C-alpha positions in Angstrom: 82.0 -78.2 -33.1 77.6 -77.4 -32.6 75.2 -79.7 -32.2 72.2 -79.3 -34.1 68.5 -80.9 -33.3 65.4 -80.7 -34.6 63.1 -77.9 -32.5 59.5 -79.2 -32.8 58.2 -75.5 -31.9 60.4 -74.1 -34.6 59.7 -77.3 -37.3 63.3 -76.9 -38.4 66.8 -77.8 -37.3 68.7 -75.3 -35.0 71.8 -74.7 -33.8 72.1 -75.8 -30.2 73.0 -72.7 -28.3 72.8 -73.5 -24.2 71.5 -71.0 -22.1 74.3 -71.0 -19.5 77.8 -71.8 -21.5 78.7 -75.5 -20.8 75.7 -76.7 -19.3 72.7 -78.1 -20.6 69.3 -78.9 -18.7 66.8 -81.4 -19.7 63.6 -82.1 -18.9 61.9 -85.3 -19.7 58.3 -86.5 -19.1 58.8 -89.5 -17.5 56.2 -92.1 -16.8 53.1 -92.4 -15.9 53.0 -95.4 -13.5 49.2 -97.2 -13.8 51.4 -100.3 -15.1 54.3 -101.9 -16.2 56.3 -100.5 -19.2 56.5 -101.5 -22.7 59.4 -101.4 -25.1 57.6 -98.5 -26.3 57.7 -96.5 -22.6 61.6 -97.1 -22.4 62.7 -96.2 -25.8 62.2 -92.7 -24.4 64.4 -93.0 -22.2 66.8 -94.6 -24.3 66.4 -92.0 -26.9 67.3 -89.3 -24.5 69.6 -91.3 -22.3 71.8 -91.2 -25.9 71.3 -87.3 -26.4 72.4 -86.9 -23.0 75.6 -89.1 -23.0 76.3 -87.2 -26.6 76.0 -84.1 -24.5 78.2 -85.1 -21.8 80.9 -86.4 -24.6 81.2 -82.8 -26.0 82.3 -81.8 -22.5 78.7 -80.0 -21.1 77.9 -80.3 -17.6 74.0 -81.9 -18.3 71.3 -81.5 -15.7 68.3 -84.5 -16.5 65.6 -84.3 -14.6 62.7 -87.0 -15.7 59.3 -86.9 -13.7 57.0 -89.4 -12.7 53.5 -88.7 -12.6 52.3 -91.2 -10.1 48.3 -89.6 -9.4 46.3 -89.3 -12.4 42.6 -90.7 -13.7 44.3 -94.3 -15.2 46.3 -95.0 -11.7 42.5 -94.3 -9.8 40.8 -96.2 -12.5 43.3 -99.3 -11.8 43.0 -98.8 -8.2 39.4 -99.6 -8.0 39.7 -102.2 -10.6 42.2 -103.8 -8.5 41.1 -102.6 -5.0 44.2 -101.3 -4.0 45.7 -98.8 -2.8 46.4 -95.9 -5.7 50.0 -95.4 -4.0 50.8 -99.4 -4.0 49.8 -99.5 -7.7 52.0 -96.5 -8.8 55.3 -97.5 -6.4 55.0 -101.0 -8.0 55.1 -99.8 -11.6 57.6 -96.7 -10.8 60.0 -99.8 -9.5 59.0 -101.5 -12.7 60.0 -98.6 -14.6 63.3 -97.8 -13.1 64.1 -101.5 -13.5 63.4 -101.2 -17.2 65.8 -98.2 -17.7 68.5 -99.8 -15.7 68.4 -103.3 -17.5 68.9 -101.2 -21.0 71.6 -99.0 -19.3 69.9 -95.7 -19.1 72.0 -93.7 -16.8 70.1 -92.5 -13.9 68.4 -88.6 -13.8 70.0 -86.3 -12.2 66.9 -85.9 -10.0 63.3 -87.9 -11.0 60.7 -86.0 -8.5 57.2 -87.5 -8.4 53.7 -85.5 -8.5 52.6 -86.1 -5.2 55.8 -84.9 -3.7 54.8 -81.1 -5.4 51.6 -80.0 -4.6 52.8 -76.8 -2.5 55.0 -76.0 -6.0 51.6 -76.5 -7.7 49.4 -74.6 -5.7 51.8 -71.8 -5.8 51.6 -71.6 -9.4 47.9 -72.3 -9.6 47.8 -68.8 -7.5 50.2 -66.8 -9.3 48.2 -67.6 -12.5 44.7 -66.7 -10.8 45.9 -63.5 -9.8 47.7 -63.1 -13.2 43.8 -63.4 -14.6 45.0 -66.3 -16.5 43.2 -69.0 -14.5 40.3 -69.3 -12.4 38.4 -71.3 -9.8 35.1 -73.4 -10.0 33.5 -76.0 -8.0 36.2 -76.7 -6.6 38.2 -76.8 -9.5 40.9 -74.7 -10.9 40.7 -74.4 -14.8 43.6 -72.3 -17.4 41.4 -69.6 -19.5 43.2 -70.5 -23.0 42.0 -67.5 -24.4 43.6 -65.1 -21.8 47.0 -66.8 -23.0 47.7 -65.7 -26.8 50.4 -68.2 -28.1 48.3 -71.0 -27.1 48.5 -73.9 -29.9 52.1 -72.5 -31.5 53.4 -76.0 -30.6 51.1 -77.8 -32.1 50.3 -75.7 -34.8 46.4 -75.8 -34.4 43.1 -73.3 -34.4 41.9 -72.4 -31.1 38.4 -72.2 -32.9 38.6 -75.7 -33.9 40.1 -76.8 -30.6 38.8 -80.4 -28.8 40.1 -80.1 -25.4 40.1 -83.4 -24.0 38.0 -83.2 -20.6 37.4 -85.6 -18.1 34.7 -86.5 -15.2 33.4 -84.1 -13.3 35.0 -81.2 -14.7 32.2 -78.4 -14.3 31.9 -74.7 -14.1 34.3 -74.0 -17.1 33.9 -70.9 -18.8 35.0 -72.1 -22.3 34.8 -76.0 -22.9 38.3 -75.5 -24.4 39.5 -74.2 -20.7 41.9 -77.5 -19.6 42.1 -78.5 -15.7 44.9 -77.9 -13.4 43.5 -79.1 -10.6 40.7 -81.6 -9.8 37.9 -81.2 -7.0 37.9 -84.1 -4.6 35.7 -87.4 -5.2 34.7 -89.7 -2.4 37.0 -92.8 -2.0 39.7 -90.6 -4.1 43.2 -89.1 -3.1 43.3 -85.7 -2.0 45.3 -82.8 -1.1 43.9 -79.3 0.9 44.3 -76.2 -1.3 43.1 -72.2 -0.9 40.2 -73.6 -3.7 39.1 -76.9 -1.6 40.4 -80.6 -1.6 41.3 -82.2 -4.6 44.4 -83.7 -6.6 46.6 -82.3 -9.5 45.8 -82.2 -13.2 48.1 -84.0 -15.7 49.8 -80.7 -17.0 50.2 -78.3 -13.6 52.8 -81.4 -12.3 55.8 -80.6 -15.1 55.2 -76.6 -15.1 56.0 -77.1 -11.1 58.8 -79.3 -11.3 60.5 -78.3 -13.9 60.3 -74.5 -12.5 61.4 -76.2 -9.3 64.6 -78.1 -10.2 65.3 -76.1 -13.7 64.4 -72.2 -13.1 62.5 -70.3 -14.9 64.2 -70.9 -18.5 66.2 -74.5 -19.0 67.8 -75.5 -22.2 65.4 -78.8 -23.7 62.0 -80.3 -22.5 61.3 -83.7 -24.3 58.7 -86.5 -24.2 56.7 -88.4 -27.0 55.3 -87.4 -30.2 51.9 -88.3 -28.5 52.7 -85.6 -25.8 52.7 -82.4 -27.9 48.7 -82.1 -27.6 47.4 -81.6 -24.8 49.9 -82.4 -22.6 53.0 -79.8 -23.7 51.1 -77.5 -25.4 49.3 -77.1 -21.8 52.6 -76.9 -20.2 54.1 -73.6 -22.0 50.4 -72.1 -21.5 50.7 -72.6 -17.4 54.5 -71.8 -17.4 54.8 -68.8 -19.8 51.7 -67.6 -18.5 53.4 -67.9 -14.7 56.4 -66.2 -16.1 58.8 -68.3 -16.7 60.4 -68.2 -20.5 60.4 -72.1 -20.1 62.1 -74.3 -22.7 64.2 -73.3 -25.3 63.8 -76.3 -27.2 61.6 -79.3 -27.5 62.3 -82.5 -28.9 60.4 -85.5 -29.6 61.0 -88.9 -29.9 58.7 -91.2 -32.2 56.9 -94.3 -31.2 57.1 -98.0 -31.3 54.5 -99.4 -33.3 52.9 -102.9 -34.1 51.0 -103.6 -37.7 51.8 -99.7 -37.9 49.6 -98.6 -34.6 51.1 -96.9 -31.8 52.4 -99.7 -29.1 50.1 -99.0 -26.1 47.9 -100.5 -23.4 44.9 -99.5 -24.4 45.6 -101.5 -27.9 46.6 -104.6 -26.0 49.7 -104.8 -28.3 52.2 -103.8 -25.8 55.5 -106.0 -25.1 56.6 -105.6 -21.6 60.2 -104.8 -21.2 60.1 -107.4 -17.9 59.4 -110.2 -20.5 61.3 -109.0 -23.2 65.0 -109.0 -21.4 64.2 -113.0 -20.5 64.1 -113.5 -24.3 66.7 -111.3 -25.5 69.9 -109.8 -24.2 69.4 -106.3 -22.8 72.5 -104.8 -24.7 70.3 -106.1 -27.7 67.0 -104.8 -26.5 69.1 -101.5 -26.5 70.8 -101.7 -29.6 67.2 -102.5 -31.0 65.6 -99.6 -29.5 68.6 -97.2 -29.6 70.0 -97.3 -32.7 67.1 -96.0 -35.2 67.1 -92.0 -35.3 64.7 -91.1 -32.5 62.6 -89.4 -34.7 61.6 -92.1 -36.6 59.1 -94.7 -36.0 60.1 -98.5 -35.3 57.8 -101.5 -36.1 58.2 -103.8 -34.0 58.8 -107.6 -34.6 60.9 -110.4 -33.9 62.1 -110.7 -37.0 63.5 -106.8 -36.8 64.7 -108.2 -33.1 66.8 -110.9 -34.9 68.3 -108.9 -37.8 69.4 -106.3 -34.5 70.9 -109.4 -32.9 72.9 -110.3 -35.7 74.5 -106.7 -35.9 75.3 -106.8 -33.3 77.1 -110.2 -32.9 79.1 -108.8 -35.5 80.1 -106.0 -33.6 80.9 -107.9 -30.2 82.5 -110.6 -32.1 85.3 -108.3 -33.2 85.7 -107.0 -30.1 86.0 -110.4 -28.4 88.9 -111.7 -31.3 91.0 -108.4 -30.5 90.9 -108.7 -27.1 91.8 -112.3 -27.2 94.9 -111.0 -30.1 95.9 -108.4 -27.6 95.8 -110.6 -24.9 94.5 -107.4 -22.6 91.7 -105.3 -22.5 92.2 -102.5 -25.2 91.0 -99.4 -23.4 88.6 -96.8 -25.6 90.3 -94.1 -28.0 90.6 -90.9 -26.2 88.3 -89.6 -29.0 85.8 -90.8 -31.6 85.9 -90.7 -35.5 85.6 -87.3 -36.6 82.4 -89.3 -38.9 81.0 -90.4 -36.0 81.1 -87.3 -34.4 80.1 -85.3 -37.2 76.6 -87.6 -37.2 75.7 -87.2 -33.6 76.1 -83.5 -33.9 73.7 -83.4 -37.0 70.8 -84.1 -34.7 71.9 -87.4 -33.1 72.3 -89.1 -35.8 72.4 -92.6 -34.6 72.1 -94.7 -38.1 74.9 -92.4 -39.7 76.9 -93.0 -35.9 76.6 -96.6 -36.7 77.1 -97.2 -40.2 80.5 -95.7 -39.1 80.7 -98.2 -36.0 80.1 -101.0 -38.7 83.0 -99.8 -41.0 85.4 -99.5 -38.3 84.7 -102.9 -37.4 85.2 -104.3 -41.4 88.7 -102.2 -41.0 89.6 -104.2 -37.8 88.7 -107.4 -38.8 90.2 -106.7 -42.5 93.4 -105.9 -40.0 92.7 -109.1 -38.1 93.2 -111.1 -41.2 96.2 -109.5 -42.2 97.7 -110.3 -38.6 98.0 -106.8 -38.1 97.8 -106.9 -34.4 98.5 -103.0 -34.0 95.6 -102.2 -36.5 93.0 -104.0 -35.1 94.1 -102.9 -31.6 93.6 -99.1 -32.9 90.0 -100.0 -34.4 89.0 -102.1 -31.4 90.0 -98.5 -29.6 88.0 -96.3 -31.6 85.2 -98.7 -32.0 84.8 -99.0 -27.8 85.1 -94.7 -27.8 81.5 -95.1 -30.1 80.2 -97.8 -28.2 80.5 -96.0 -25.4 78.7 -93.2 -26.7 75.7 -95.4 -27.7 75.7 -97.2 -23.7 76.6 -100.5 -25.8 80.0 -100.9 -24.9 80.1 -104.9 -24.6 83.5 -104.5 -22.8 81.8 -101.8 -19.9 81.4 -102.9 -16.7 77.2 -102.5 -16.7 77.4 -105.4 -19.4 80.5 -107.4 -18.6 81.0 -107.4 -14.4 79.7 -106.7 -11.3 76.6 -109.3 -11.2 76.2 -113.4 -10.5 75.6 -113.4 -14.5 79.6 -113.3 -14.6 80.3 -115.7 -11.7 78.2 -118.3 -13.9 80.0 -117.0 -17.2 83.2 -118.2 -15.5 82.0 -121.9 -14.1 80.2 -122.4 -17.6 83.4 -120.8 -19.5 85.5 -123.7 -17.3 83.2 -126.4 -17.6 82.8 -125.8 -21.8 86.6 -125.8 -22.2 86.9 -128.8 -20.2 84.6 -130.1 -23.0 86.8 -128.8 -25.5 89.9 -130.3 -24.5 88.4 -133.6 -24.7 87.3 -132.4 -28.5 90.5 -131.5 -29.8 92.4 -134.4 -28.4 89.9 -136.4 -29.8 90.6 -134.8 -33.1 94.3 -135.0 -32.5 93.9 -139.1 -32.3 91.9 -138.8 -35.3 88.7 -139.6 -33.5 86.3 -137.4 -35.8 83.3 -138.8 -34.5 83.9 -138.5 -31.3 84.9 -134.6 -31.5 81.9 -134.4 -33.6 79.6 -135.3 -31.2 81.1 -133.6 -28.3 80.3 -130.1 -30.7 76.7 -131.3 -31.3 76.3 -131.9 -27.8 77.9 -128.5 -26.9 75.7 -127.1 -29.7 72.3 -128.4 -28.6 73.4 -127.0 -25.6 72.7 -123.3 -27.0 76.8 -122.6 -27.5 78.0 -121.6 -30.5 81.8 -123.3 -31.4 84.3 -121.2 -33.6 87.4 -123.1 -34.5 89.8 -120.3 -34.8 93.8 -120.1 -35.3 94.2 -119.5 -31.4 92.2 -122.4 -30.8 88.2 -123.0 -30.3 86.0 -120.3 -28.8 82.8 -120.7 -27.6 79.7 -117.9 -27.4 75.6 -118.0 -27.0 74.2 -119.2 -29.7 
């Protein structure tokens, strides 16, 4: 068994070989919390959640670090626009991100460090880089000298002579316009921290190099994030960390975007779809299916029609699970192992679409067993389906989706009320009062319920 994954730095799929046998260390660039998350933001967390689950299934001990950028230019700008403290905006949106991750069933990270909590580590790294000749202070800023690091731009495959480095306001004193800021001099009214080079605040890139070093050491296995982070963020992280003396990440994994009308979903384009609103319209497990089942390196073009297709596809899986559970008369536990074809797909660069095809094939086989009244065969297929769905975080019988909150209490109440109506409908049919039976059925359907007549009696679900 060998897991293979696409390494952006190598521009090819490579066999995964962990630095420490039996262990996997992952650093994922998390949220910049200037606003509430849209589904494009949550997709990254979801893709790496599935990756993490598969490593765990394969027996690895996973350390998963996902940072929070709680101070940057955008947050400070929002603070000025709204007349609110920068930390209040950051914390509010950090909670919104965590609510979004939780709603879609993402496991919590091993650690979730905030940038503002790691200024001492950033100062230590800047001091080391200045001593090694890779950085310099000017006008209260601290810059990285890109010409001092020979492998700069290797990840993004650019030429230094053609580079246009993004630069912010107040970045004065650069020796070369392509040098990037690790530390920004304090401005009146903005948050700042004391350093040997004057008061200021972190540059975007420094925080991740410093936090990865603190929590994962000088070398770790996988660094992840969205495609848009390859340059400048990840390129600059590499330069800082390696010039400091770290080996840093052995593999670089990047997920694609959620797009609308062919453009990356973003707040600046005004085309974002907030998670908090989406979960009011769609079941969270359906959103997870929609965002998590395409390959992580493929774009998702958002549309309500595509979401409805995902809803229908998941309903076929969920319906099978419900039917076999009823047939078995008990909850069928997941199989100890997933089918070999599913494992082969997941081992090959986390091929969720191919793995999902195995799920649907197994569902069809299970439905055929039900039709043939092969209870044993249907139960065996359900056990396999639950094992596969568990890896994807999509098992409808998992406590995450089926229990433990007020919704379950209400489901039980609704179930009792609906069954009373169904019993009245059955009694009407028994006395051949079909008009009343049809009226009761129509009334339930108008309430948003779907009624299915089965050999074991009528069954209801949300339509």
